[in-house]
N, CA, C and O of each residue as an XYZ file, in Angstrom:
280
protein
N       0.854     -1.169      0.005
C       0.003      0.001     -0.007
C       0.890      1.229      0.000
O       1.786      1.344      0.837
N       0.657      2.129     -0.904
C       1.503      3.301     -1.063
C       1.362      4.256      0.112
O       0.256      4.515      0.586
N       2.497      4.777      0.578
C       2.513      5.667      1.748
C       1.568      6.852      1.620
O       0.828      7.159      2.556
N       1.585      7.518      0.476
C       0.825      8.759      0.311
C      -0.625      8.541     -0.091
O      -1.385      9.500     -0.229
N      -1.007      7.297     -0.277
C      -2.352      6.977     -0.753
C      -3.310      6.724      0.415
O      -2.897      6.209      1.454
N      -4.564      7.077      0.248
C      -5.581      6.727      1.243
C      -6.126      5.316      0.993
O      -6.588      4.663      1.929
N      -6.079      4.850     -0.229
C      -6.336      3.466     -0.637
C      -7.533      2.788      0.024
O      -7.373      1.660      0.492
N      -8.712      3.389      0.097
C      -9.838      2.695      0.745
C     -10.233      1.397      0.050
O     -10.618      0.435      0.714
N     -10.141      1.359     -1.275
C     -10.462      0.139     -1.993
C      -9.424     -0.943     -1.706
O      -9.766     -2.111     -1.524
N      -8.146     -0.539     -1.666
C      -7.096     -1.505     -1.370
C      -7.262     -2.107      0.016
O      -7.026     -3.301      0.198
N      -7.658     -1.317      0.981
C      -7.887     -1.824      2.334
C      -9.039     -2.830      2.349
O      -8.959     -3.862      3.015
N     -10.092     -2.532      1.625
C     -11.227     -3.446      1.532
C     -10.794     -4.742      0.856
O     -11.127     -5.831      1.322
N     -10.056     -4.625     -0.233
C      -9.569     -5.816     -0.942
C      -8.630     -6.625     -0.068
O      -8.658     -7.855     -0.110
N      -7.810     -5.968      0.713
C      -6.907     -6.683      1.631
C      -7.727     -7.557      2.575
O      -7.394     -8.721      2.802
N      -8.783     -6.997      3.114
C      -9.648     -7.788      4.000
C     -10.241     -8.992      3.315
O     -10.352    -10.056      3.924
N     -10.629     -8.847      2.050
C     -11.204     -9.959      1.296
C     -10.143    -11.001      0.956
O     -10.379    -12.198      1.121
N      -8.976    -10.560      0.481
C      -7.937    -11.501      0.067
C      -7.317    -12.242      1.237
O      -6.780    -13.333      1.048
N      -7.373    -11.690      2.435
C      -6.822    -12.373      3.600
C      -7.483    -13.731      3.822
O      -6.865    -14.648      4.362
N      -8.722    -13.852      3.409
C      -9.442    -15.122      3.571
C      -8.783    -16.259      2.791
O      -8.877    -17.420      3.189
N      -8.123    -15.935      1.695
C      -7.538    -16.960      0.841
C      -6.205    -17.493      1.363
O      -5.766    -18.573      0.969
N      -5.563    -16.732      2.252
C      -4.226    -17.086      2.752
C      -3.192    -17.147      1.635
O      -2.130    -17.739      1.828
N      -3.461    -16.562      0.484
C      -2.537    -16.547     -0.649
C      -2.161    -15.115     -0.963
O      -2.368    -14.633     -2.077
N      -1.610    -14.444      0.024
C      -1.324    -13.015     -0.137
C      -0.056    -12.652      0.643
O       0.236    -13.226      1.692
N       0.670    -11.703      0.109
C       1.815    -11.113      0.771
C       1.522     -9.617      0.796
O       1.068     -9.056     -0.202
N       1.777     -8.975      1.920
C       1.484     -7.559      2.066
C       2.775     -6.774      2.205
O       3.635     -7.102      3.023
N       2.896     -5.734      1.394
C       4.042     -4.826      1.446
C       3.507     -3.448      1.809
O       2.729     -2.857      1.060
N       3.927     -2.944      2.962
C       3.397     -1.675      3.472
C       4.411     -1.127      4.474
O       4.951     -1.875      5.289
N       4.668      0.176      4.413
C       5.604      0.783      5.363
C       4.841      1.501      6.467
O       3.638      1.742      6.369
N       5.576      1.833      7.513
C       4.989      2.524      8.666
C       4.451      3.898      8.317
O       3.661      4.469      9.068
N       4.874      4.429      7.186
C       4.399      5.761      6.778
C       2.957      5.733      6.262
O       2.321      6.784      6.174
N       2.435      4.565      5.924
C       1.050      4.458      5.457
C       0.130      4.826      6.609
O       0.320      4.349      7.728
N      -0.857      5.665      6.354
C      -1.680      6.232      7.415
C      -2.490      5.193      8.189
O      -2.918      5.468      9.310
N      -2.705      4.030      7.630
C      -3.436      2.962      8.326
C      -2.525      1.752      8.570
O      -2.996      0.617      8.634
N      -1.239      2.002      8.704
C      -0.281      0.922      8.882
C      -0.649      0.001     10.054
O      -0.607     -1.222      9.924
N      -1.004      0.589     11.176
C      -1.314     -0.246     12.355
C      -2.501     -1.157     12.082
O      -2.509     -2.304     12.529
N      -3.505     -0.669     11.355
C      -4.656     -1.507     10.984
C      -4.201     -2.653     10.092
O      -4.612     -3.797     10.287
N      -3.355     -2.349      9.116
C      -2.835     -3.379      8.216
C      -2.015     -4.397      9.003
O      -2.170     -5.604      8.814
N      -1.148     -3.915      9.879
C      -0.307     -4.805     10.687
C      -1.162     -5.713     11.569
O      -0.908     -6.915     11.654
N      -2.166     -5.147     12.220
C      -3.033     -5.934     13.085
C      -3.799     -7.004     12.306
O      -3.918     -8.141     12.762
N      -4.315     -6.640     11.138
C      -5.043     -7.587     10.292
C      -4.130     -8.721      9.854
O      -4.515     -9.888      9.911
N      -2.912     -8.380      9.412
C      -1.970     -9.406      8.966
C      -1.621    -10.339     10.114
O      -1.543    -11.553      9.927
N      -1.413     -9.787     11.289
C      -1.079    -10.635     12.445
C      -2.235    -11.554     12.798
O      -2.032    -12.740     13.056
N      -3.439    -11.016     12.810
C      -4.631    -11.800     13.166
C      -4.904    -12.910     12.164
O      -5.379    -13.981     12.543
N      -4.609    -12.670     10.886
C      -4.914    -13.632      9.826
C      -3.674    -14.443      9.402
O      -3.750    -15.224      8.454
N      -2.548    -14.268     10.087
C      -1.300    -14.978      9.782
C      -0.835    -14.721      8.346
O      -0.432    -15.643      7.636
N      -0.899    -13.463      7.936
C      -0.474    -13.037      6.613
C       0.888    -12.374      6.727
O       1.064    -11.498      7.575
N       1.863    -12.760      5.900
C       3.174    -12.114      5.992
C       3.100    -10.635      5.606
O       2.520    -10.274      4.581
N       3.695     -9.795      6.443
C       3.763     -8.360      6.215
C       5.218     -7.963      6.076
O       6.030     -8.240      6.959
N       5.547     -7.325      4.985
C       6.911     -6.863      4.719
C       6.897     -5.344      4.698
O       6.180     -4.726      3.910
N       7.691     -4.755      5.567
C       7.691     -3.303      5.725
C       8.670     -2.660      4.753
O       9.690     -2.099      5.156
N       8.346     -2.749      3.473
C       9.173     -2.158      2.423
C       8.324     -1.813      1.218
O       7.285     -2.424      0.970
N       8.790     -0.817      0.469
C       8.192     -0.507     -0.814
C       9.303     -0.476     -1.865
O       9.117      0.051     -2.962
N      10.460     -1.048     -1.517
C      11.591     -1.125     -2.424
C      11.305     -2.233     -3.436
O      11.144     -3.397     -3.069
N      11.243     -1.860     -4.704
C      10.822     -2.812     -5.742
C      11.744     -4.017     -5.841
O      11.271     -5.122     -6.110
N      13.037     -3.843     -5.633
C      13.964     -4.982     -5.689
C      13.687     -5.944     -4.515
O      13.668     -7.161     -4.703
N      13.480     -5.412     -3.343
C      13.186     -6.263     -2.193
C      11.861     -7.013     -2.386
O      11.741     -8.186     -2.033
N      10.878     -6.316     -2.947
C       9.586     -6.953     -3.200
C       9.743     -8.083     -4.225
O       9.250     -9.192     -4.024
N      10.437     -7.780     -5.324
C      10.665     -8.787     -6.380
C      11.392    -10.002     -5.796
O      10.984    -11.139     -6.035
N      12.454     -9.773     -5.038
C      13.227    -10.873     -4.461
C      12.365    -11.721     -3.512
O      12.460    -12.949     -3.529
N      11.551    -11.097     -2.712
C      10.711    -11.833     -1.749
C       9.652    -12.649     -2.487
O       9.388    -13.795     -2.122
N       9.047    -12.073     -3.516
C       8.021    -12.803     -4.289
C       8.664    -14.010     -4.983
O       8.095    -15.101     -4.970
N       9.823    -13.828     -5.578
C      10.529    -14.945     -6.237
C      10.866    -16.027     -5.209
O      10.695    -17.215     -5.482
N      11.336    -15.628     -4.046
C      11.677    -16.591     -2.995
C      10.450    -17.421     -2.602
O      10.550    -18.641     -2.470
N       9.325    -16.790     -2.419
C       8.099    -17.499     -2.019
C       7.626    -18.427     -3.133
O       7.211    -19.554     -2.865
N       7.686    -17.963     -4.375
C       7.278    -18.815     -5.499
C       8.161    -20.037     -5.602
O       7.661    -21.146     -5.790
N       9.464    -19.858     -5.481
C      10.385    -21.001     -5.538
C      10.101    -21.983     -4.401
O      10.105    -23.197     -4.606
N       9.858    -21.456     -3.218
C       9.561    -22.318     -2.064
C       8.292    -23.136     -2.315
O       8.247    -24.330     -2.018
N       7.275    -22.490     -2.858
C       5.999    -23.178     -3.097
C       6.074    -24.185     -4.237
O       5.237    -25.084     -4.311
N       7.046    -24.059     -5.118
C       7.207    -25.014     -6.206
C       7.886    -26.307     -5.743
O       7.784    -27.345     -6.398
N       8.578    -26.225     -4.610
C       9.285    -27.418     -4.096
C       8.421    -28.270     -3.242
O       8.872    -29.300     -2.741
Protein backbone atom coordinates (compact mmCIF):
# COMPACT_ATOMS: atom_id res chain seq x y z
CA UNK A 1 0.00 0.00 0.00
CA UNK A 2 1.50 3.30 -1.07
CA UNK A 3 2.52 5.67 1.75
CA UNK A 4 0.83 8.77 0.31
CA UNK A 5 -2.36 6.97 -0.75
CA UNK A 6 -5.58 6.72 1.24
CA UNK A 7 -6.34 3.46 -0.64
CA UNK A 8 -9.84 2.70 0.74
CA UNK A 9 -10.47 0.14 -2.00
CA UNK A 10 -7.09 -1.51 -1.37
CA UNK A 11 -7.89 -1.83 2.33
CA UNK A 12 -11.23 -3.45 1.54
CA UNK A 13 -9.57 -5.81 -0.94
CA UNK A 14 -6.91 -6.68 1.63
CA UNK A 15 -9.65 -7.79 4.00
CA UNK A 16 -11.20 -9.96 1.29
CA UNK A 17 -7.94 -11.50 0.06
CA UNK A 18 -6.82 -12.38 3.60
CA UNK A 19 -9.45 -15.12 3.57
CA UNK A 20 -7.54 -16.96 0.83
CA UNK A 21 -4.23 -17.09 2.76
CA UNK A 22 -2.54 -16.55 -0.65
CA UNK A 23 -1.33 -13.01 -0.13
CA UNK A 24 1.82 -11.11 0.76
CA UNK A 25 1.48 -7.55 2.06
CA UNK A 26 4.04 -4.83 1.44
CA UNK A 27 3.39 -1.68 3.48
CA UNK A 28 5.60 0.78 5.36
CA UNK A 29 4.99 2.52 8.67
CA UNK A 30 4.39 5.76 6.78
CA UNK A 31 1.06 4.47 5.46
CA UNK A 32 -1.68 6.23 7.42
CA UNK A 33 -3.43 2.96 8.32
CA UNK A 34 -0.27 0.92 8.88
CA UNK A 35 -1.31 -0.25 12.35
CA UNK A 36 -4.65 -1.50 10.99
CA UNK A 37 -2.83 -3.38 8.22
CA UNK A 38 -0.30 -4.80 10.69
CA UNK A 39 -3.04 -5.94 13.09
CA UNK A 40 -5.05 -7.59 10.30
CA UNK A 41 -1.97 -9.40 8.97
CA UNK A 42 -1.08 -10.62 12.45
CA UNK A 43 -4.63 -11.80 13.17
CA UNK A 44 -4.91 -13.63 9.82
CA UNK A 45 -1.30 -14.98 9.78
CA UNK A 46 -0.48 -13.03 6.61
CA UNK A 47 3.17 -12.11 5.99
CA UNK A 48 3.76 -8.36 6.21
CA UNK A 49 6.91 -6.86 4.72
CA UNK A 50 7.69 -3.30 5.72
CA UNK A 51 9.18 -2.16 2.43
CA UNK A 52 8.19 -0.51 -0.82
CA UNK A 53 11.59 -1.13 -2.42
CA UNK A 54 10.82 -2.81 -5.74
CA UNK A 55 13.96 -4.98 -5.69
CA UNK A 56 13.18 -6.26 -2.19
CA UNK A 57 9.58 -6.96 -3.20
CA UNK A 58 10.67 -8.79 -6.37
CA UNK A 59 13.23 -10.88 -4.46
CA UNK A 60 10.71 -11.83 -1.76
CA UNK A 61 8.03 -12.80 -4.29
CA UNK A 62 10.53 -14.95 -6.23
CA UNK A 63 11.67 -16.59 -2.99
CA UNK A 64 8.10 -17.50 -2.02
CA UNK A 65 7.28 -18.81 -5.51
CA UNK A 66 10.39 -21.00 -5.54
CA UNK A 67 9.56 -22.32 -2.06
CA UNK A 68 6.00 -23.18 -3.09
CA UNK A 69 7.21 -25.02 -6.21
CA UNK A 70 9.29 -27.41 -4.10
